[in-house]
Structures are given as structure tokens and as C-alpha cells.
C-alpha positions as CSV (number, residue, x, y, z in Angstrom):
1,M,-15.7,-86.7,-24.3
2,P,-19.4,-87.9,-24.7
3,Q,-22.2,-85.5,-24.0
4,A,-24.2,-86.1,-20.8
5,P,-26.9,-84.1,-19.1
6,T,-25.8,-82.1,-16.1
7,R,-28.3,-81.4,-13.3
8,A,-28.3,-77.6,-13.1
9,A,-29.9,-75.4,-10.5
10,S,-33.5,-76.2,-11.0
11,T,-36.6,-77.4,-9.3
12,A,-38.6,-80.4,-10.2
13,P,-42.3,-80.0,-11.2
14,N,-44.7,-79.3,-8.4
15,T,-45.8,-82.5,-6.7
16,E,-47.9,-83.4,-3.7
17,F,-44.6,-82.8,-1.7
18,G,-44.2,-79.3,-3.1
19,E,-41.3,-78.3,-5.3
20,L,-38.4,-80.6,-4.9
21,P,-34.8,-79.4,-5.6
22,E,-32.4,-80.9,-8.1
23,W,-28.8,-80.4,-7.4
24,N,-26.6,-77.9,-9.1
25,L,-23.2,-79.5,-10.0
26,N,-21.7,-76.3,-11.3
27,D,-19.5,-75.9,-8.3
28,L,-17.7,-79.0,-9.4
29,Y,-17.8,-78.2,-13.1
30,P,-20.1,-76.0,-15.3
31,G,-20.7,-79.1,-17.5
32,I,-18.9,-82.1,-19.0
33,D,-18.2,-80.1,-22.2
34,S,-16.9,-77.1,-20.2
35,P,-13.3,-75.9,-20.7
36,E,-12.7,-76.3,-17.0
37,F,-13.6,-80.0,-17.0
38,K,-11.8,-80.7,-20.3
39,A,-8.6,-79.1,-18.9
40,D,-8.6,-81.0,-15.7
41,F,-9.5,-84.3,-17.4
42,E,-6.8,-84.0,-20.0
43,D,-4.2,-82.9,-17.4
44,A,-4.9,-85.7,-14.9
45,V,-2.5,-88.3,-16.3
46,P,0.3,-85.9,-17.4
47,A,0.2,-84.1,-14.0
48,S,0.4,-87.4,-12.2
49,A,3.2,-88.7,-14.4
50,N,5.2,-85.5,-13.8
51,F,4.7,-86.0,-10.0
52,E,6.0,-89.5,-10.3
53,A,9.1,-88.4,-12.3
54,K,9.8,-85.7,-9.8
55,F,9.6,-87.8,-6.6
56,K,9.7,-91.6,-7.3
57,G,12.8,-93.1,-5.7
58,K,13.8,-89.7,-4.2
59,L,11.7,-89.4,-1.0
60,S,14.6,-90.4,1.2
61,D,16.4,-87.3,-0.1
62,C,13.5,-85.2,1.1
63,L,14.2,-86.0,4.8
64,N,16.0,-83.3,6.7
65,E,15.7,-81.7,10.1
66,S,12.9,-79.3,9.2
67,G,11.0,-81.8,7.0
68,D,9.9,-79.1,4.7
69,A,10.9,-80.9,1.5
70,L,8.8,-84.0,2.4
71,A,6.0,-81.7,3.5
72,Q,6.1,-80.0,0.1
73,A,5.9,-83.4,-1.7
74,I,2.9,-84.4,0.4
75,A,1.2,-81.1,-0.3
76,E,1.6,-81.6,-4.0
77,F,0.3,-85.1,-3.7
78,E,-2.7,-83.7,-1.7
79,N,-3.4,-81.2,-4.4
80,L,-3.5,-83.9,-7.0
81,Q,-5.8,-86.0,-4.9
82,D,-8.2,-83.1,-4.7
83,K,-8.1,-82.5,-8.5
84,L,-8.7,-86.2,-9.2
85,G,-11.4,-86.4,-6.6
86,R,-13.2,-83.5,-8.1
87,L,-13.3,-85.3,-11.5
88,I,-14.6,-88.6,-10.2
89,S,-17.1,-86.9,-7.9
90,F,-18.6,-85.0,-10.8
91,A,-18.9,-88.1,-13.0
92,G,-20.2,-90.2,-10.1
93,L,-23.0,-87.7,-9.2
94,I,-24.1,-87.4,-12.9
95,Y,-24.2,-91.2,-13.0
96,A,-26.1,-91.4,-9.7
97,G,-28.7,-89.0,-11.1
98,D,-29.6,-91.6,-13.8
99,S,-27.4,-94.7,-14.1
100,S,-29.8,-96.2,-16.7
101,N,-28.7,-93.5,-19.2
102,T,-26.1,-95.1,-21.4
103,T,-24.4,-91.8,-22.1
104,N,-24.0,-91.2,-18.3
105,A,-22.7,-94.7,-17.9
106,K,-20.1,-94.2,-20.6
107,F,-19.1,-90.9,-19.2
108,Y,-18.6,-92.3,-15.8
109,G,-16.7,-95.3,-17.2
110,D,-14.4,-93.1,-19.2
111,V,-13.5,-90.9,-16.2
112,Q,-12.9,-93.9,-14.1
113,E,-10.4,-95.3,-16.7
114,Q,-8.6,-92.0,-16.9
115,L,-8.3,-91.7,-13.2
116,T,-7.1,-95.3,-12.9
117,K,-4.2,-94.4,-15.2
118,A,-3.5,-91.3,-13.2
119,S,-3.6,-93.1,-9.9
120,G,-1.2,-95.7,-11.3
121,H,1.5,-92.9,-11.4
122,L,0.7,-91.9,-7.8
123,L,0.7,-95.3,-6.3
124,F,4.4,-95.3,-5.5
125,F,4.1,-92.4,-3.1
126,T,2.4,-93.9,-0.1
127,L,4.3,-97.2,-0.6
128,E,7.6,-95.4,-0.7
129,I,6.8,-93.2,2.4
130,N,6.2,-96.4,4.3
131,L,9.7,-97.6,3.4
132,L,11.3,-94.5,4.9
133,D,13.1,-95.0,8.2
134,Q,10.6,-94.2,11.0
135,K,13.2,-92.6,13.2
136,S,14.3,-90.3,10.4
137,V,10.7,-89.3,9.7
138,D,10.1,-88.6,13.4
139,G,13.2,-86.5,13.5
140,S,11.9,-84.4,10.6
141,M,8.7,-83.6,12.5
142,Q,10.3,-80.5,14.1
143,G,9.1,-78.5,11.1
144,T,5.5,-77.4,11.5
145,R,4.7,-78.1,7.9
146,L,5.4,-81.8,8.2
147,A,3.9,-82.0,11.7
148,H,0.6,-81.0,10.1
149,Y,0.6,-84.3,8.2
150,Q,1.7,-86.4,11.2
151,P,-1.8,-88.0,11.6
152,W,-1.8,-89.0,8.0
153,L,1.7,-90.5,8.2
154,A,0.7,-92.4,11.3
155,E,-2.3,-93.8,9.5
156,L,-0.1,-95.0,6.6
157,R,2.1,-96.9,9.0
158,L,-0.9,-99.0,10.0
159,D,-1.2,-100.2,6.4
160,K,2.4,-101.1,6.1
161,P,2.2,-104.8,7.1
162,Y,-0.4,-105.4,4.4
163,Q,1.1,-103.5,1.5
164,L,2.6,-105.4,-1.4
165,E,5.6,-104.6,-3.6
166,D,5.0,-101.9,-6.2
167,K,4.2,-104.0,-9.3
168,L,1.6,-106.0,-7.4
169,E,0.0,-102.9,-6.1
170,Q,-0.1,-101.5,-9.6
171,L,-1.7,-104.7,-10.9
172,F,-4.3,-104.6,-8.2
173,L,-5.2,-101.0,-9.0
174,E,-5.4,-101.5,-12.7
175,K,-7.3,-104.8,-12.6
176,A,-9.9,-103.2,-10.2
177,A,-11.6,-101.4,-13.1
178,T,-12.3,-104.7,-14.9
179,G,-12.8,-106.7,-11.7
180,R,-14.4,-105.4,-8.6
181,G,-15.3,-102.0,-10.2
182,A,-17.0,-103.7,-13.1
183,F,-19.2,-105.9,-11.0
184,N,-20.1,-102.9,-8.8
185,R,-21.2,-101.0,-11.9
186,L,-23.1,-104.1,-13.2
187,F,-25.0,-104.2,-9.9
188,D,-25.8,-100.5,-10.0
189,E,-27.1,-100.5,-13.5
190,T,-29.1,-103.7,-13.0
191,I,-30.8,-102.4,-9.9
192,A,-31.6,-99.0,-11.5
193,S,-33.1,-100.7,-14.6
194,L,-35.4,-103.2,-12.8
195,K,-39.1,-102.8,-12.9
196,F,-41.5,-104.1,-10.3
197,N,-45.2,-104.9,-11.2
198,V,-47.3,-103.7,-8.3
199,D,-51.0,-104.4,-9.1
200,G,-50.4,-103.7,-12.8
201,Q,-48.2,-100.6,-12.3
202,E,-44.5,-100.8,-13.3
203,L,-42.4,-99.1,-10.6
204,A,-38.7,-98.7,-10.0
205,I,-37.2,-100.2,-6.8
206,E,-37.3,-97.0,-4.6
207,P,-41.1,-96.4,-4.9
208,T,-41.7,-100.1,-4.6
209,L,-39.8,-100.3,-1.3
210,N,-41.6,-97.2,-0.1
211,L,-44.9,-99.2,-0.5
212,L,-43.8,-101.5,2.3
213,Q,-44.7,-98.5,4.6
214,D,-48.2,-98.1,3.1
215,R,-51.2,-98.1,5.4
216,D,-53.0,-100.7,3.2
217,G,-51.8,-104.2,4.2
218,A,-52.8,-105.5,0.8
219,M,-50.7,-102.9,-0.9
220,R,-47.7,-103.8,1.3
221,K,-48.1,-107.5,0.4
222,S,-48.4,-106.7,-3.3
223,A,-45.2,-104.6,-3.1
224,S,-43.4,-107.4,-1.3
225,T,-44.6,-109.9,-4.0
226,A,-43.4,-107.6,-6.8
227,L,-40.0,-107.3,-5.1
228,S,-39.5,-111.0,-4.7
229,T,-40.8,-111.8,-8.2
230,T,-38.4,-109.4,-10.0
231,L,-35.5,-110.1,-7.7
232,S,-36.0,-113.8,-8.2
233,E,-36.0,-113.4,-11.9
234,N,-32.5,-111.8,-11.6
235,L,-31.3,-114.1,-8.8
236,R,-28.6,-115.9,-10.9
237,L,-27.0,-112.6,-11.8
238,F,-27.0,-111.3,-8.2
239,S,-25.6,-114.6,-7.0
240,L,-22.8,-114.4,-9.6
241,I,-22.0,-110.8,-8.5
242,T,-21.9,-111.8,-4.9
243,N,-19.7,-115.0,-5.5
244,T,-17.3,-113.1,-7.7
245,L,-16.8,-110.2,-5.3
246,A,-16.4,-112.5,-2.3
247,K,-13.8,-114.5,-4.2
248,D,-12.1,-111.3,-5.3
249,K,-11.9,-110.1,-1.7
250,Q,-10.6,-113.5,-0.6
251,I,-7.8,-113.3,-3.1
252,S,-6.9,-109.7,-2.0
253,D,-7.0,-110.7,1.7
254,T,-4.8,-113.7,1.1
255,W,-2.1,-111.7,-0.7
256,R,-2.2,-108.9,1.9
257,G,-2.1,-111.3,4.9
258,F,-5.5,-110.5,6.4
259,E,-6.8,-113.5,8.4
260,D,-10.4,-112.6,9.3
261,V,-12.8,-111.8,6.5
262,A,-13.5,-108.4,8.0
263,D,-9.9,-107.5,9.0
264,D,-9.4,-105.1,6.1
265,R,-12.6,-103.2,7.0
266,H,-11.6,-102.9,10.7
267,L,-8.2,-101.5,9.5
268,A,-9.9,-99.0,7.2
269,N,-12.2,-98.0,10.0
270,R,-9.3,-97.7,12.4
271,V,-11.2,-99.7,15.0
272,E,-9.9,-102.8,16.8
273,K,-11.6,-106.2,16.1
274,P,-12.3,-106.8,19.9
275,V,-14.2,-103.5,19.9
276,V,-16.4,-104.6,17.0
277,D,-16.8,-108.1,18.5
278,A,-18.0,-106.5,21.7
279,L,-20.5,-104.4,19.8
280,V,-21.8,-107.4,17.9
281,S,-22.1,-109.5,21.0
282,A,-23.9,-106.8,23.0
283,V,-26.5,-106.3,20.2
284,Q,-27.0,-110.0,19.7
285,D,-27.6,-110.5,23.4
286,A,-30.1,-107.7,23.2
287,Y,-32.2,-109.2,20.4
288,P,-34.9,-110.6,22.8
289,R,-35.0,-107.3,24.8
290,I,-35.3,-105.0,21.7
291,S,-36.4,-106.4,18.4
292,H,-38.2,-109.5,19.6
293,R,-40.0,-107.6,22.3
294,Y,-40.9,-104.7,20.1
295,Y,-42.3,-106.7,17.2
296,A,-44.4,-108.7,19.6
297,M,-45.9,-105.5,20.8
298,K,-46.4,-104.2,17.3
299,A,-48.2,-107.5,16.2
300,K,-50.6,-106.9,19.1
301,W,-51.3,-103.3,18.0
302,M,-51.9,-104.5,14.5
303,G,-54.3,-107.2,15.7
304,M,-52.1,-110.0,14.5
305,D,-50.6,-113.1,16.1
306,Q,-47.5,-112.6,13.9
307,L,-46.3,-109.8,11.5
308,S,-45.6,-110.8,8.0
309,H,-42.3,-109.5,6.9
310,W,-44.0,-106.8,4.8
311,D,-45.8,-105.5,7.9
312,R,-42.5,-104.9,9.8
313,N,-42.4,-101.1,8.9
314,A,-46.1,-100.6,8.5
315,P,-47.6,-97.5,10.2
316,L,-49.6,-98.1,13.4
317,P,-53.3,-98.4,13.0
318,K,-54.1,-95.4,15.2
319,G,-51.1,-93.4,14.1
320,P,-51.6,-90.1,12.2
321,T,-50.6,-90.3,8.6
322,R,-50.1,-87.4,6.3
323,I,-47.8,-86.3,3.5
324,I,-45.1,-84.0,4.7
325,A,-44.3,-81.3,2.2
326,W,-40.7,-80.5,1.3
327,D,-40.8,-77.0,2.9
328,E,-42.1,-78.4,6.1
329,A,-39.4,-81.1,6.2
330,R,-36.8,-78.4,5.5
331,E,-38.0,-76.2,8.4
332,T,-38.4,-79.2,10.7
333,V,-34.7,-80.2,10.3
334,L,-33.3,-76.6,10.4
335,T,-35.3,-75.8,13.5
336,A,-34.0,-78.8,15.3
337,Y,-30.4,-78.0,14.2
338,E,-30.9,-74.4,15.3
339,G,-32.0,-75.5,18.7
340,F,-28.7,-77.3,19.2
341,A,-26.3,-74.8,17.6
342,P,-27.0,-71.9,15.1
343,E,-23.7,-72.8,13.3
344,M,-25.1,-76.3,12.5
345,A,-28.3,-74.9,11.1
346,N,-26.4,-72.3,9.0
347,I,-24.2,-74.9,7.4
348,A,-27.3,-77.1,6.7
349,R,-29.2,-74.2,5.3
350,D,-26.6,-73.8,2.5
351,F,-27.6,-77.2,1.2
352,F,-31.1,-75.9,0.5
353,D,-30.3,-72.4,-0.6
354,K,-27.4,-73.3,-2.9
355,R,-29.0,-76.4,-4.5
356,W,-26.7,-79.0,-3.0
357,I,-29.6,-81.5,-2.7
358,D,-31.2,-83.7,-5.3
359,A,-34.6,-84.8,-3.8
360,P,-37.1,-86.1,-6.5
361,V,-37.6,-89.8,-7.3
362,R,-36.7,-90.3,-11.0
363,P,-36.4,-93.3,-13.3
364,G,-32.8,-94.6,-13.2
365,K,-31.8,-92.5,-10.2
366,S,-29.8,-94.3,-7.5
367,P,-32.1,-95.7,-4.8
368,G,-31.7,-94.7,-1.2
369,A,-29.9,-91.7,0.0
370,F,-26.3,-90.5,0.5
371,A,-24.1,-87.5,1.3
372,H,-21.2,-87.4,-1.0
373,P,-18.3,-85.3,0.4
374,T,-16.7,-84.7,-3.0
375,V,-13.5,-82.8,-2.2
376,P,-12.6,-80.2,0.5
377,S,-12.1,-77.5,-2.2
378,V,-15.8,-77.7,-3.1
379,H,-18.5,-79.0,-0.8
380,P,-20.7,-82.1,-0.2
381,Y,-23.9,-83.0,-2.2
382,V,-26.9,-84.9,-0.8
383,L,-29.0,-87.4,-2.8
384,L,-32.5,-88.3,-1.5
385,N,-35.6,-90.0,-2.9
386,Y,-38.1,-87.9,-1.1
387,Q,-41.6,-89.2,-0.9
388,G,-43.2,-87.3,2.0
389,K,-43.0,-89.9,4.7
390,P,-41.9,-89.2,8.3
391,R,-38.9,-91.5,7.7
392,D,-38.0,-89.3,4.7
393,V,-37.7,-86.3,7.1
394,M,-35.4,-88.4,9.3
395,T,-33.4,-89.4,6.3
396,L,-33.0,-85.7,5.4
397,A,-31.8,-85.0,8.9
398,H,-29.4,-87.9,8.7
399,E,-27.8,-87.0,5.4
400,L,-27.6,-83.3,6.4
401,G,-25.7,-84.5,9.5
402,H,-23.2,-86.1,7.2
403,G,-23.1,-82.9,5.1
404,V,-22.4,-80.7,8.1
405,H,-19.7,-83.1,9.3
406,Q,-18.1,-83.2,5.8
407,V,-18.1,-79.4,5.6
408,L,-16.5,-79.0,9.0
409,A,-13.9,-81.7,8.4
410,G,-13.0,-80.2,5.0
411,D,-10.5,-77.8,6.6
412,Q,-8.3,-80.9,7.2
413,G,-7.6,-81.2,3.5
414,A,-8.0,-84.0,1.0
415,L,-5.7,-86.4,2.9
416,M,-7.2,-86.1,6.3
417,A,-10.8,-84.9,6.0
418,S,-12.2,-88.3,5.5
419,T,-13.5,-89.9,8.7
420,P,-13.5,-93.7,9.3
421,L,-17.0,-95.2,8.7
422,T,-17.5,-95.9,12.4
423,L,-17.3,-92.2,13.2
424,A,-18.7,-91.0,9.9
425,E,-22.2,-92.0,11.2
426,T,-21.9,-90.0,14.4
427,A,-23.0,-86.6,13.0
428,S,-25.7,-88.1,10.8
429,V,-27.4,-90.1,13.6
430,F,-27.0,-87.2,16.0
431,G,-28.8,-85.0,13.5
432,E,-31.6,-87.6,13.4
433,M,-31.8,-87.6,17.2
434,L,-32.0,-83.8,17.4
435,T,-34.8,-83.8,14.9
436,F,-36.7,-86.7,16.6
437,R,-36.4,-85.1,20.0
438,S,-37.6,-81.7,18.6
439,L,-40.7,-83.3,17.0
440,L,-41.4,-85.5,20.0
441,A,-41.6,-82.5,22.3
442,Q,-44.3,-81.0,20.0
443,T,-46.6,-84.0,20.1
444,K,-50.1,-83.2,21.4
445,S,-51.8,-86.6,21.9
446,P,-50.9,-90.1,23.2
447,S,-51.5,-91.6,19.8
448,E,-49.3,-89.1,18.1
449,R,-46.6,-89.7,20.7
450,Q,-46.9,-93.5,20.3
451,A,-46.6,-93.2,16.5
452,M,-43.4,-91.1,16.8
453,L,-41.8,-93.3,19.4
454,A,-42.7,-96.4,17.4
455,A,-41.2,-94.9,14.3
456,K,-38.0,-94.0,16.1
457,V,-37.7,-97.4,17.7
458,E,-38.1,-99.0,14.3
459,D,-35.5,-96.8,12.8
460,M,-33.1,-97.7,15.7
461,I,-33.9,-101.4,15.2
462,N,-33.1,-101.0,11.5
463,T,-29.9,-99.2,12.3
464,V,-28.6,-101.4,15.1
465,V,-30.2,-104.8,15.1
466,R,-30.8,-105.1,11.4
467,Q,-27.3,-103.9,10.5
468,I,-25.6,-106.3,12.9
469,A,-27.7,-109.0,11.3
470,F,-26.4,-107.8,7.9
471,Y,-22.9,-108.0,9.2
472,Q,-23.4,-111.5,10.4
473,F,-24.9,-112.5,7.1
474,E,-21.9,-111.0,5.3
475,R,-19.5,-112.9,7.5
476,K,-21.4,-116.2,6.8
477,V,-21.3,-115.5,3.0
478,H,-17.6,-114.7,2.9
479,E,-16.5,-117.5,5.3
480,T,-18.6,-120.1,3.4
481,R,-17.4,-118.7,0.0
482,R,-13.8,-119.6,1.0
483,E,-14.9,-123.3,0.8
484,G,-16.4,-123.0,-2.7
485,E,-18.9,-121.2,-4.8
486,L,-22.3,-120.6,-3.2
487,T,-25.6,-121.4,-4.9
488,S,-28.5,-118.9,-4.7
489,E,-30.3,-121.3,-2.4
490,Q,-27.3,-121.4,0.0
491,I,-27.1,-117.6,0.1
492,G,-30.8,-117.4,0.8
493,E,-30.5,-119.9,3.6
494,L,-27.8,-117.9,5.3
495,W,-29.9,-114.8,4.9
496,M,-33.0,-116.4,6.4
497,S,-31.0,-117.8,9.4
498,V,-29.7,-114.4,10.5
499,Q,-33.1,-112.7,9.8
500,H,-35.0,-115.3,12.0
501,D,-32.5,-114.7,14.8
502,S,-32.6,-111.0,14.7
503,L,-36.3,-110.3,14.1
504,G,-37.7,-113.0,16.4
505,P,-40.8,-115.2,16.5
506,A,-43.2,-112.3,16.1
507,V,-42.2,-111.8,12.5
508,K,-43.1,-114.4,9.9
509,L,-40.7,-114.5,7.0
510,E,-43.0,-115.4,4.1
511,Q,-42.0,-117.1,0.9
512,G,-40.1,-114.7,-1.3
513,Y,-38.2,-113.0,1.5
514,E,-35.2,-115.3,0.9
515,V,-34.1,-113.1,-2.0
516,F,-34.3,-109.8,-0.2
517,W,-30.5,-109.7,0.3
518,T,-30.0,-109.1,-3.4
519,Y,-30.9,-105.3,-3.5
520,I,-28.7,-104.1,-0.6
521,P,-25.9,-102.1,-2.1
522,H,-23.6,-102.1,0.9
523,F,-22.8,-105.8,0.4
524,I,-21.5,-105.0,-3.0
525,H,-19.8,-101.6,-2.7
526,S,-18.4,-101.7,0.9
527,P,-18.2,-105.2,2.4
528,F,-18.8,-105.1,6.2
529,Y,-19.6,-101.4,6.1
530,V,-22.9,-102.1,7.8
531,Y,-21.7,-102.5,11.4
532,A,-20.7,-98.8,11.2
533,Y,-24.4,-97.9,11.5
534,A,-24.8,-99.8,14.7
535,F,-21.5,-98.4,16.0
536,G,-22.7,-94.8,15.2
537,D,-26.2,-95.3,16.7
538,C,-25.0,-96.7,20.0
539,L,-22.3,-94.0,20.1
540,V,-24.8,-91.3,19.6
541,N,-27.2,-92.7,22.2
542,S,-24.4,-92.4,24.7
543,L,-23.3,-89.0,23.4
544,Y,-26.8,-87.6,23.5
545,A,-27.1,-88.7,27.1
546,V,-24.0,-86.7,27.9
547,Y,-25.5,-83.7,26.0
548,Q,-28.7,-83.9,28.0
549,N,-26.8,-83.9,31.3
550,S,-23.9,-81.6,30.4
551,E,-23.3,-78.0,31.3
552,E,-22.2,-75.4,28.7
553,G,-19.4,-76.4,26.4
554,F,-20.9,-79.6,24.9
555,Q,-21.5,-78.0,21.5
556,Q,-18.0,-76.7,21.3
557,R,-16.6,-80.1,22.1
558,Y,-18.9,-81.7,19.5
559,F,-17.8,-79.3,16.7
560,E,-14.2,-80.0,17.6
561,M,-14.8,-83.7,17.2
562,L,-16.4,-83.1,13.8
563,R,-13.7,-80.7,12.6
564,A,-11.0,-83.4,13.5
565,G,-12.0,-85.4,10.4
566,G,-9.7,-88.4,10.2
567,T,-6.9,-87.0,12.3
568,K,-7.8,-88.7,15.6
569,H,-8.6,-92.2,16.8
570,H,-12.1,-92.9,18.2
571,S,-10.6,-93.1,21.7
572,Q,-9.2,-89.6,21.4
573,L,-12.5,-88.2,20.0
574,L,-14.7,-89.7,22.7
575,A,-12.4,-89.0,25.7
576,P,-13.6,-85.3,26.1
577,F,-17.1,-86.7,26.6
578,G,-16.0,-89.3,29.2
579,L,-16.8,-92.2,26.8
580,D,-14.8,-95.3,26.0
581,A,-15.8,-97.7,23.2
582,T,-13.6,-100.4,24.6
583,E,-15.7,-100.7,27.7
584,P,-18.7,-103.2,27.5
585,S,-20.8,-100.6,29.4
586,F,-20.5,-98.2,26.5
587,W,-22.5,-100.5,24.2
588,Q,-24.9,-101.4,27.0
589,Q,-25.6,-97.7,27.7
590,G,-26.4,-97.1,24.0
591,L,-28.7,-100.1,23.8
592,A,-30.4,-99.1,27.0
593,V,-31.7,-96.0,25.3
594,I,-33.6,-98.1,22.8
595,E,-35.0,-100.3,25.6
596,G,-36.1,-97.1,27.4
597,L,-38.1,-96.0,24.4
598,I,-39.7,-99.4,24.2
599,D,-40.6,-99.2,27.9
600,E,-42.3,-95.8,27.2
601,L,-44.2,-97.4,24.3
602,E,-45.4,-100.2,26.5
603,A,-46.6,-97.7,29.1
604,L,-48.4,-95.8,26.4
605,D,-50.1,-99.0,24.9
606,L,-53.3,-97.7,23.4
607,S,-54.6,-101.1,22.1
């Protein structure tokens, strides 16, 4: 195996933010040249091949009254999934730490190839389970061991209408590495390697995007110009990636029998299309009451007739601005979590104390932020690009919410810990809300309160309005792509149309903004992922209202929801709180929370 650097337990050099932690990946493997990694890597394919030889074509023989034989087969499959997941998590986190490093890229690619081979031997298992007689499987549920896997088996049944025969599934799996997977990697490495010239300074994408929140309007404009210049220079490549992946998805959808371009995402999210359509419709109807109204107010505060697109996330003129040191960010989030439930804070504290967080901005590091669940036998890791902004504190709270959720759901095991994306955002957004409410209660002046409320409203607009606009953009791209390849100009026109609709007349989309779709990774890695953010935000708004009005017991119900992982449908998880996502009032209630914050801002108007 090639040698690649492993981020050990260390702290980045002291900066204006304080000492920022770099993650310690030793809990996955001590290093890529360690005996532990080498043994698991070399055993991945043989262990999977042995499993195939043991069970392929024989699962019907495992059915009996107790179901123990089938349960044992599933347990062995689950153990293999955990082992393979540990390998790819380790490689993926090293790659995310610096994807511009060619050694890291080769290491990640080699692990991917090995795991594709291993997965090829395991592919038969879920396909063959779905061919078993349902009545016979149900009859075997008397045994407690098999009953444990009942939610997973029920989930598999939902996929049955769209699964292909074994050889085609094998082909899809193996070709993914040189198809969709290759274009994903091309996007990642391209984005990580790009440089943006901001007033003579060469910056990576993350610090350049951060400048769009700078107090200096000229600096925001320079950053926007740098983004549009570099992204435009690479526009043909990004357009090719988008066209190729949209076509690849169309081919897959056609073979599997999905009709709507987002049907496979709805299935994966275990959410019904009418529920998503109701969410989208409710948010679109609310554009004038939320984003259009807010940005008109902000333009007035900024002394402008219209905001240029680079002013959209600018700090308010009278708002306090300061760098928030890492230690303060840590205590802010942990205090907010502690106020809700000590257990939540204790889990989050492990991320800091045990170096499960990688916080500094580095050349080649993946932009943005994420919480990677890895596998239940280990623990999650959090990646940030911390730059001392209030939004960075909210991002920390968000990703730690994911981390807490992933730790609690880990007890469900490798097959059932994973939560559908629509519910995966629940704990993260709830963590943000707890932190925001804690900070808001500590404000001491009207201007400070206005700045905090405005920042929260903007975050909610970015989470709800902007993500639904992203979803509409993706729909337009994938639907239009079915009629033929799209030019860069066509993609830009689709982008601008949804942005005009969602942001409203108070935001002027200047020249260059038409290429800003190019850097958004969700469009590449997880088509139609984005509506999950809006789903989660509206859900949490409704959930938080229940929390504020509830008697004792809310925290227990909340933790039970998180511990369920992927074992329950959203209707089952929300029922204990008296919430129902199929009701139009559910979405209106969530959006009303945002409108209420805008009402308070209007009453506080200090212009």
C-alpha cells in the first residue's frame, strides 16, 4: 500500500482563533501502514468471497420457525459491512484532510477498488433475501434474533420493485468506480485545487467564500469576482461533470423503473413524494413572506435600494463583529447542550476531548463541514473549516448535533444505525437551535439582539428557502438533460431563474453569479439531497415549539427518537410529539417560526 499521512492527535499552530484541533484517526486504524489496517484490507475480498460461498443460493434453507439461521447469516453480513465501512471511512477521512495530495488520492482510490471487489461478493445477499417468500420470512419472526432485523428486512422490501437481476446489479456496482465515482472524485480534486485571486492574494475556495461575510463591501465584491472568474475558467469541466452524472442517473432510473427524477432519493429517504411536494409548495408560497421580505429589510439597513448577491450574507452595519476563539465556541455549544440535557453535552464533549474534530483551514482540505458516522464499532468524526465567525459556531453546533445522533443510533448496528437524510438533519438543526436560543437569551443590547436574530433568519433562509431553490434547480437540470446535453449557458439560465424566484427583487444577481452553481458538492455527490435540509429545519421548528410548551419527558422522547436510527418511519418518530409531516399545517407551523423572527426584527428596526 502507498504511504500517506495520517492526522494524529495534534493541535494546529496557535492562530487568532486559538489552538484548533486536528483529528486523531487512530480509533479507526493506527496508520495506513499498520498491521491492523493491512490485515483488514487484505482480508476484505477473501472474507466477502467466503461469505458468498457459504450463503449464495442457500438462504431459503435458512428459513425455519425460529429464524435463527437467517438471523445468523444477517449478523455475519452486518459484521462484514462494519469491517468494510471502517476501511473506507479511514481512507475517506484521510482524503478529505487533503484531497490535493496525490498520495492520499491514490490511497483512497486503491481502497475504493478493493471494496468494490469485496462488495461484488456481497451483492447477492440483499437481492436473494428479497426473493424469499414473504409469508415464510414473517413466519420465522417468532425468534427474537430475526425479529431484531425486522425493520431492516422491511426496508429491503421497499427496494424490491426497483432491483435488477444479479448480473446487472453486479455490473452497476463495478462500473460505478469508473463512472459516477470517478466523476465525483474529479469534482472533489478540482474544487480542492482551485485558487482564487482576491486582490492579489491566492486563496482556496473556503476562505474565499468566507470573505462573502466580510464587513468591507469592497472585499465582498472582490471575493465574488474571484469566485466567478476561476469558476468560469473551469466551467466546461463542471458542465461536463454535471451532464455526465445527470445522464448516468437517467440510465439508472430507466433500468430500475423510477419515473420521476427524484423518485430514487425519496425511496432512499423513506419519504413519500406527496410529502416532499407539500414541503416544496409550502416553501415556495412563503418566498414573499420570508426571503423577499427579509432581504428588502436588510437592503434598507445597509442603505441600499438593492443588495448585490455578494451582500446577501454581509454583517449588519450596526452589528457587533469580533473573532470567536475556539475555546469560546466550544463552551458556547456545550453549555447550550448541557442546558437541554447533560447526556447530550457529555457525548459532544468527547468530540473535543478525544480529538474527533478536525477544525483548521488547510490547503487541499475538503471545503464546508460534515459529520462522518464511520461505523458503529468506532465513532463519528467531524470536519470543519473554522474561521472564528458566529456562523462557524452555529456550524459547530450543527455538526455536533449530527455526531450526537450518530453515537446514539450506533447501538442499532451497521445495518440499521443510518438514518434517512430527511431525519438525519433533525438533531443537527436542533443543536443549532439550542445554541442560538442560549446565545439570544444572553444578548444585552437591541443592536446585539438584532444582529443575532438577523444571522439566524439568514441561516434559516439558507437552510429552507435556498435549499428548496437548489432542489428546484436540480429538478430542472435533470428533467432538461433527458432531452439532450445541456450547454453551460443553459445550466446558468436554469440556475438564475430559481435564484431570482427565491431571493426576490431586493437581491440583484450581478454578472458572474450565473456560475455559482458549480461549486455546490451536493449536486454531484447526492442528487436531490438538499430538500432534506428544509425538511429538517421545518421539522425542528415544530419540534422546538413542542419542547417549549412541553412538560417533563420531552428529552427522553427526543433521545428515543435519535436512538431509533433507521428503524422507524418518520410518522412513527414524530407521533410521540403529536406531529404529522403529511399534514399541510406541519410545514406552515415550521415556516411560521421564521416569519415570527422576521416580525421581531421588524419591530427592532434600528435604522
